[in-house]
ROMIRO-301028 format. One record per residue: residue number from 1; residue in three letters; x, y, z of N, C-alpha, C in turn. Coordinates in steps of 0.02 Angstrom, whole numbers. Atoms other than C-alpha are relative to their C-alpha. Layout:
REM ROMIRO-301028
node num: NUM; residu: ALA; nu: X; nv: Y; nw: Z; cau: X; cav: Y; caw: Z; cu: X; cv: Y; cw: Z $
...
***
This chain:
REM ROMIRO-301028
node num: 1; residu: MET; nu: -19; nv: 55; nw: 43; cau: -429; cav: 130; caw: -840; cu: -43; cv: 4; cw: -63 $
node num: 2; residu: LYS; nu: 35; nv: 0; nw: 64; cau: -474; cav: 125; caw: -1022; cu: -11; cv: -73; cw: -22 $
node num: 3; residu: LEU; nu: 16; nv: 68; nw: 22; cau: -563; cav: -33; caw: -1080; cu: -10; cv: -2; cw: -75 $
node num: 4; residu: GLY; nu: 14; nv: 15; nw: 70; cau: -567; cav: -105; caw: -1255; cu: -34; cv: -68; cw: -2 $
node num: 5; residu: TYR; nu: 33; nv: 64; nw: 8; cau: -663; cav: -253; caw: -1322; cu: 23; cv: -34; cw: -63 $
node num: 6; residu: SER; nu: -20; nv: 39; nw: 58; cau: -605; cav: -391; caw: -1437; cu: -61; cv: -15; cw: -43 $
node num: 7; residu: PRO; nu: 58; nv: 15; nw: 43; cau: -715; cav: -445; caw: -1584; cu: -49; cv: -51; cw: 31 $
node num: 8; residu: ASN; nu: 45; nv: 49; nw: -30; cau: -784; cav: -589; caw: -1478; cu: -32; cv: 26; cw: 65 $
node num: 9; residu: GLY; nu: 34; nv: -30; nw: -58; cau: -839; cav: -468; caw: -1340; cu: 37; cv: -2; cw: 65 $
node num: 10; residu: GLU; nu: -38; nv: 2; nw: -63; cau: -702; cav: -499; caw: -1211; cu: 34; cv: 67; cw: 12 $
node num: 11; residu: ALA; nu: -30; nv: -64; nw: -19; cau: -641; cav: -346; caw: -1118; cu: 75; cv: -8; cw: 10 $
node num: 12; residu: PHE; nu: -71; nv: -3; nw: -16; cau: -457; cav: -298; caw: -1107; cu: 16; cv: 71; cw: 19 $
node num: 13; residu: VAL; nu: -21; nv: -67; nw: -21; cau: -365; cav: -152; caw: -1029; cu: 38; cv: 32; cw: -58 $
node num: 14; residu: ALA; nu: -33; nv: -35; nw: 55; cau: -319; cav: -29; caw: -1166; cu: 48; cv: 53; cw: 26 $
node num: 15; residu: GLY; nu: -46; nv: -49; nw: -30; cau: -228; cav: 88; caw: -1046; cu: -19; cv: 15; cw: 71 $
node num: 16; residu: TYR; nu: 12; nv: -18; nw: -71; cau: -211; cav: 146; caw: -866; cu: 4; cv: 75; cw: 8 $
node num: 17; residu: ASP; nu: 0; nv: -71; nw: -18; cau: -239; cav: 317; caw: -788; cu: 25; cv: 8; cw: 71 $
node num: 18; residu: PRO; nu: -18; nv: -11; nw: -70; cau: -169; cav: 395; caw: -629; cu: -61; cv: -11; cw: 45 $
node num: 19; residu: GLY; nu: 54; nv: 16; nw: -46; cau: -273; cav: 335; caw: -482; cu: -25; cv: -71; cw: -6 $
node num: 20; residu: ASP; nu: 21; nv: 69; nw: 8; cau: -304; cav: 160; caw: -551; cu: 39; cv: -45; cw: 47 $
node num: 21; residu: MET; nu: -33; nv: 50; nw: -42; cau: -264; cav: 13; caw: -437; cu: 24; cv: -57; cw: -44 $
node num: 22; residu: VAL; nu: -28; nv: 53; nw: 41; cau: -149; cav: -118; caw: -513; cu: 42; cv: -48; cw: 43 $
node num: 23; residu: MET; nu: -40; nv: 51; nw: -34; cau: -58; cav: -279; caw: -462; cu: 51; cv: -27; cw: -50 $
node num: 24; residu: LEU; nu: -51; nv: 30; nw: 42; cau: 106; cav: -345; caw: -532; cu: -16; cv: -74; cw: -11 $
node num: 25; residu: VAL; nu: 11; nv: 71; nw: 16; cau: 81; cav: -511; caw: -621; cu: 64; cv: -33; cw: -24 $
node num: 26; residu: ALA; nu: -66; nv: 27; nw: 17; cau: 266; cav: -534; caw: -658; cu: 52; cv: 38; cw: 40 $
node num: 27; residu: GLN; nu: -55; nv: -33; nw: -35; cau: 427; cav: -496; caw: -567; cu: 24; cv: 59; cw: -41 $
node num: 28; residu: GLU; nu: -30; nv: -56; nw: 36; cau: 505; cav: -329; caw: -611; cu: 66; cv: -25; cw: -29 $
node num: 29; residu: ALA; nu: -59; nv: 26; nw: 35; cau: 641; cav: -367; caw: -739; cu: 63; cv: 38; cw: 18 $
node num: 30; residu: GLY; nu: -65; nv: -33; nw: -8; cau: 826; cav: -328; caw: -724; cu: 31; cv: -11; cw: 68 $
node num: 31; residu: ALA; nu: -37; nv: 10; nw: -62; cau: 959; cav: -335; caw: -591; cu: -24; cv: 47; cw: 55 $
node num: 32; residu: LEU; nu: 23; nv: -48; nw: -50; cau: 886; cav: -181; caw: -504; cu: -74; cv: -5; cw: 13 $
node num: 33; residu: GLY; nu: 72; nv: 7; nw: -9; cau: 705; cav: -239; caw: -514; cu: -16; cv: -20; cw: 71 $
node num: 34; residu: GLN; nu: 18; nv: 14; nw: -69; cau: 625; cav: -235; caw: -342; cu: -73; cv: -21; cw: 8 $
node num: 35; residu: GLY; nu: 70; nv: 20; nw: -4; cau: 441; cav: -262; caw: -381; cu: -7; cv: -75; cw: -5 $
node num: 36; residu: ARG; nu: 11; nv: 72; nw: -1; cau: 380; cav: -437; caw: -343; cu: -70; cv: -17; cw: -24 $
node num: 37; residu: PHE; nu: 66; nv: 25; nw: 19; cau: 236; cav: -540; caw: -411; cu: -47; cv: 10; cw: 59 $
node num: 38; residu: GLY; nu: 50; nv: -9; nw: -53; cau: 81; cav: -491; caw: -311; cu: 2; cv: 68; cw: 33 $
node num: 39; residu: ASP; nu: 0; nv: -68; nw: -27; cau: 136; cav: -315; caw: -261; cu: -55; cv: 40; cw: -33 $
node num: 40; residu: TRP; nu: 52; nv: -41; nw: 29; cau: -6; cav: -192; caw: -285; cu: 2; cv: 70; cw: 28 $
node num: 41; residu: GLY; nu: 3; nv: -69; nw: -22; cau: -37; cav: -7; caw: -271; cu: -38; cv: 43; cw: -49 $
node num: 42; residu: LYS; nu: 37; nv: -49; nw: 40; cau: -105; cav: 151; caw: -352; cu: 48; cv: 30; cw: -52 $
node num: 43; residu: VAL; nu: -39; nv: -31; nw: 54; cau: -43; cav: 216; caw: -520; cu: 7; cv: 74; cw: 16 $
node num: 44; residu: LYS; nu: -13; nv: -71; nw: -13; cau: 40; cav: 384; caw: -486; cu: 4; cv: 39; cw: -65 $
node num: 45; residu: SER; nu: -6; nv: -34; nw: 65; cau: 84; cav: 426; caw: -666; cu: 10; cv: -51; cw: -55 $
node num: 46; residu: VAL; nu: -11; nv: 39; nw: 60; cau: 91; cav: 358; caw: -842; cu: 38; cv: 44; cw: -49 $
node num: 47; residu: ASP; nu: -39; nv: -42; nw: 46; cau: 227; cav: 422; caw: -959; cu: -23; cv: -10; cw: -72 $
node num: 48; residu: ALA; nu: 20; nv: 1; nw: 71; cau: 214; cav: 447; caw: -1148; cu: 8; cv: -69; cw: -31 $
node num: 49; residu: ALA; nu: -11; nv: 68; nw: 26; cau: 279; cav: 270; caw: -1179; cu: -47; cv: -51; cw: 33 $
node num: 50; residu: GLY; nu: 46; nv: 45; nw: -34; cau: 144; cav: 195; caw: -1066; cu: 29; cv: -35; cw: 61 $
node num: 51; residu: MET; nu: -31; nv: 30; nw: -60; cau: 264; cav: 152; caw: -923; cu: -32; cv: 31; cw: 62 $
node num: 52; residu: LEU; nu: 36; nv: -21; nw: -60; cau: 184; cav: 162; caw: -750; cu: 48; cv: 13; cw: 58 $
node num: 53; residu: THR; nu: -30; nv: -10; nw: -66; cau: 244; cav: 233; caw: -585; cu: -55; cv: -18; cw: 49 $
node num: 54; residu: ILE; nu: 51; nv: 28; nw: -45; cau: 152; cav: 140; caw: -446; cu: 21; cv: 11; cw: 72 $
node num: 55; residu: VAL; nu: -11; nv: -9; nw: -72; cau: 141; cav: 190; caw: -262; cu: -23; cv: -64; cw: 34 $
node num: 56; residu: VAL; nu: 18; nv: 62; nw: -35; cau: 147; cav: 28; caw: -161; cu: -3; cv: 9; cw: 75 $
node num: 57; residu: ALA; nu: 1; nv: -13; nw: -72; cau: 175; cav: 104; caw: 13; cu: -72; cv: 14; cw: 22 $
node num: 58; residu: GLY; nu: 68; nv: -8; nw: -24; cau: 13; cav: 90; caw: 110; cu: -48; cv: -49; cw: -33 $
node num: 59; residu: TYR; nu: 41; nv: 50; nw: 34; cau: -52; cav: -47; caw: -4; cu: 31; cv: -69; cw: 13 $
node num: 60; residu: SER; nu: -30; nv: 67; nw: -10; cau: 54; cav: -205; caw: -25; cu: 59; cv: 1; cw: 48 $
node num: 61; residu: VAL; nu: -53; nv: -7; nw: -51; cau: 193; cav: -139; caw: 87; cu: -21; cv: 54; cw: 49 $
node num: 62; residu: PRO; nu: 21; nv: -49; nw: -51; cau: 176; cav: -40; caw: 249; cu: 21; cv: 71; cw: -18 $
node num: 63; residu: ARG; nu: -21; nv: -70; nw: 8; cau: 180; cav: 150; caw: 248; cu: 68; cv: 9; cw: 33 $
node num: 64; residu: GLY; nu: -67; nv: -12; nw: -28; cau: 357; cav: 210; caw: 278; cu: 50; cv: -53; cw: -19 $
node num: 65; residu: ALA; nu: -46; nv: 52; nw: 23; cau: 434; cav: 56; caw: 196; cu: 53; cv: 32; cw: -45 $
node num: 66; residu: PRO; nu: -53; nv: -28; nw: 43; cau: 600; cav: 87; caw: 107; cu: -20; cv: 2; cw: -74 $
node num: 67; residu: LEU; nu: 23; nv: 2; nw: 69; cau: 520; cav: 38; caw: -59; cu: -71; cv: 26; cw: -3 $
node num: 68; residu: ALA; nu: 66; nv: -32; nw: 0; cau: 376; cav: 161; caw: -78; cu: -32; cv: 1; cw: -69 $
node num: 69; residu: MET; nu: 25; nv: -5; nw: 68; cau: 361; cav: 167; caw: -269; cu: 38; cv: -47; cw: -46 $
node num: 70; residu: LEU; nu: -31; nv: 38; nw: 55; cau: 395; cav: 60; caw: -422; cu: -5; cv: 44; cw: -61 $
node num: 71; residu: SER; nu: -2; nv: -44; nw: 58; cau: 447; cav: 156; caw: -577; cu: 13; cv: -39; cw: -64 $
node num: 72; residu: ASP; nu: -12; nv: 28; nw: 67; cau: 450; cav: 117; caw: -763; cu: -25; cv: -72; cw: -7 $
node num: 73; residu: ILE; nu: 31; nv: 67; nw: 5; cau: 334; cav: -33; caw: -751; cu: -41; cv: -2; cw: -64 $
node num: 74; residu: PRO; nu: 40; nv: 6; nw: 61; cau: 267; cav: -89; caw: -921; cu: -72; cv: -22; cw: 18 $
node num: 75; residu: ALA; nu: 70; nv: 15; nw: -14; cau: 76; cav: -98; caw: -924; cu: -15; cv: -74; cw: -8 $
node num: 76; residu: ARG; nu: 13; nv: 71; nw: 10; cau: 86; cav: -279; caw: -985; cu: 18; cv: -42; cw: 61 $
node num: 77; residu: ARG; nu: -20; nv: 37; nw: -61; cau: 160; cav: -329; caw: -815; cu: -49; cv: 9; cw: 57 $
node num: 78; residu: VAL; nu: 48; nv: -11; nw: -53; cau: 7; cav: -273; caw: -716; cu: -71; cv: -18; cw: -22 $
node num: 79; residu: LYS; nu: 72; nv: 12; nw: 11; cau: -178; cav: -314; caw: -700; cu: -38; cv: 46; cw: 48 $
node num: 80; residu: PRO; nu: 39; nv: -42; nw: -46; cau: -316; cav: -208; caw: -623; cu: -19; cv: -39; cw: 63 $
node num: 81; residu: CYS; nu: 19; nv: 32; nw: -64; cau: -357; cav: -242; caw: -440; cu: -38; cv: 51; cw: 43 $
node num: 82; residu: THR; nu: 34; nv: -44; nw: -48; cau: -450; cav: -170; caw: -291; cu: 52; cv: 29; cw: 48 $
node num: 83; residu: ALA; nu: -45; nv: -30; nw: -50; cau: -374; cav: -66; caw: -150; cu: 24; cv: -52; cw: 51 $
node num: 84; residu: LYS; nu: -21; nv: 54; nw: -45; cau: -361; cav: -230; caw: -51; cu: 43; cv: -51; cw: -36 $
node num: 85; residu: GLY; nu: -42; nv: 46; nw: 38; cau: -261; cav: -316; caw: -188; cu: -37; cv: -59; cw: -29 $
node num: 86; residu: GLU; nu: 39; nv: 54; nw: 30; cau: -403; cav: -424; caw: -253; cu: -6; cv: 14; cw: -75 $
node num: 87; residu: VAL; nu: 2; nv: -7; nw: 72; cau: -403; cav: -455; caw: -440; cu: -69; cv: 25; cw: -22 $
node num: 88; residu: THR; nu: 62; nv: -27; nw: 27; cau: -535; cav: -355; caw: -535; cu: -20; cv: -40; cw: -61 $
node num: 89; residu: ILE; nu: 26; nv: 36; nw: 58; cau: -643; cav: -454; caw: -655; cu: -25; cv: 52; cw: -50 $
node num: 90; residu: LEU; nu: 21; nv: -47; nw: 52; cau: -664; cav: -358; caw: -817; cu: -69; cv: -20; cw: -26 $
node num: 91; residu: PRO; nu: 67; nv: 15; nw: 26; cau: -842; cav: -343; caw: -882; cu: 4; cv: -23; cw: -73 $
node num: 92; residu: HIS; nu: 5; nv: 20; nw: 70; cau: -891; cav: -425; caw: -1045; cu: -48; cv: 49; cw: -34 $
node num: 93; residu: GLN; nu: 45; nv: -43; nw: 37; cau: -975; cav: -324; caw: -1179; cu: -69; cv: -31; cw: 1 $
node num: 94; residu: VAL; nu: 69; nv: 24; nw: -7; cau: -1162; cav: -339; caw: -1156; cu: -38; cv: 14; cw: -65 $
node num: 95; residu: ASN; nu: 44; nv: -8; nw: 58; cau: -1278; cav: -368; caw: -1304; cu: -66; cv: 25; cw: 28 $
node num: 96; residu: SER; nu: 60; nv: -30; nw: -29; cau: -1421; cav: -250; caw: -1262; cu: -64; cv: -36; cw: -22 $
node num: 97; residu: GLU; nu: 60; nv: 36; nw: 22; cau: -1543; cav: -356; caw: -1363; cu: -15; cv: -59; cw: 46 $
node num: 98; residu: LYS; nu: 11; nv: 57; nw: -45; cau: -1518; cav: -499; caw: -1239; cu: -10; cv: 23; cw: 72 $
node num: 99; residu: LEU; nu: 3; nv: -25; nw: -68; cau: -1520; cav: -387; caw: -1086; cu: -71; cv: 10; cw: 25 $
node num: 100; residu: TRP; nu: 67; nv: -18; nw: -21; cau: -1702; cav: -334; caw: -1082; cu: -49; cv: -58; cw: -7 $
node num: 101; residu: ASP; nu: 52; nv: 51; nw: 4; cau: -1841; cav: -456; caw: -1040; cu: -69; cv: 33; cw: 6 $
node num: 102; residu: HIS; nu: 62; nv: -38; nw: 0; cau: -1974; cav: -319; caw: -1041; cu: 7; cv: 55; cw: -52 $
node num: 103; residu: ALA; nu: -4; nv: -54; nw: 49; cau: -2012; cav: -167; caw: -1146; cu: 62; cv: 42; cw: 12 $
node num: 104; residu: ARG; nu: -60; nv: -41; nw: -6; cau: -1853; cav: -69; caw: -1181; cu: -20; cv: 72; cw: 14 $
node num: 105; residu: PRO; nu: 15; nv: -71; nw: -11; cau: -1847; cav: 110; caw: -1119; cu: -5; cv: 35; cw: -67 $
node num: 106; residu: GLY; nu: 9; nv: -37; nw: 62; cau: -1909; cav: 225; caw: -1255; cu: -42; cv: -37; cw: -51 $
node num: 107; residu: GLY; nu: 43; nv: 35; nw: 46; cau: -2028; cav: 100; caw: -1332; cu: 28; cv: -68; cw: -19 $
node num: 108; residu: GLY; nu: -21; nv: 66; nw: 20; cau: -2011; cav: -65; caw: -1418; cu: -46; cv: -52; cw: 28 $
node num: 109; residu: GLU; nu: 44; nv: 53; nw: -22; cau: -2098; cav: -228; caw: -1397; cu: 32; cv: -41; cw: 56 $
node num: 110; residu: ARG; nu: -23; nv: 42; nw: -54; cau: -2083; cav: -351; caw: -1254; cu: 46; cv: -55; cw: -29 $
node num: 111; residu: ARG; nu: -48; nv: 50; nw: 23; cau: -1932; cav: -467; caw: -1274; cu: 11; cv: -53; cw: 55 $
node num: 112; residu: GLN; nu: -15; nv: 53; nw: -47; cau: -1891; cav: -632; caw: -1193; cu: 75; cv: -6; cw: 6 $
node num: 113; residu: ARG; nu: -72; nv: 13; nw: -9; cau: -1721; cav: -674; caw: -1119; cu: 19; cv: -59; cw: -44 $
node num: 114; residu: LEU; nu: -25; nv: 54; nw: 44; cau: -1620; cav: -781; caw: -1237; cu: 47; cv: -44; cw: 38 $
***
């Protein structure tokens, strides 16, 4: 997963990679859409347009289920999660000046936590 940061320091997902765990946060659109809110699995591939193919068998549905993969899922319809389907909290950008309450590695003076 590729992370980006907004000007105020909040993290956002800038893109997904094969192997990332994701959860659907919206129903799959269209008459043939089969993915449901809350389905999760592992990203199998990402095409040039950023559409995801997600393996859900063995994750949110049992292995051997008729619906083993979801295809052509827009990245905006998913959020990162764990292998157990728990939502992943994205880290915030850390200001290194506020991180150290002792001498910084490589020198520098002692700093207090702000």
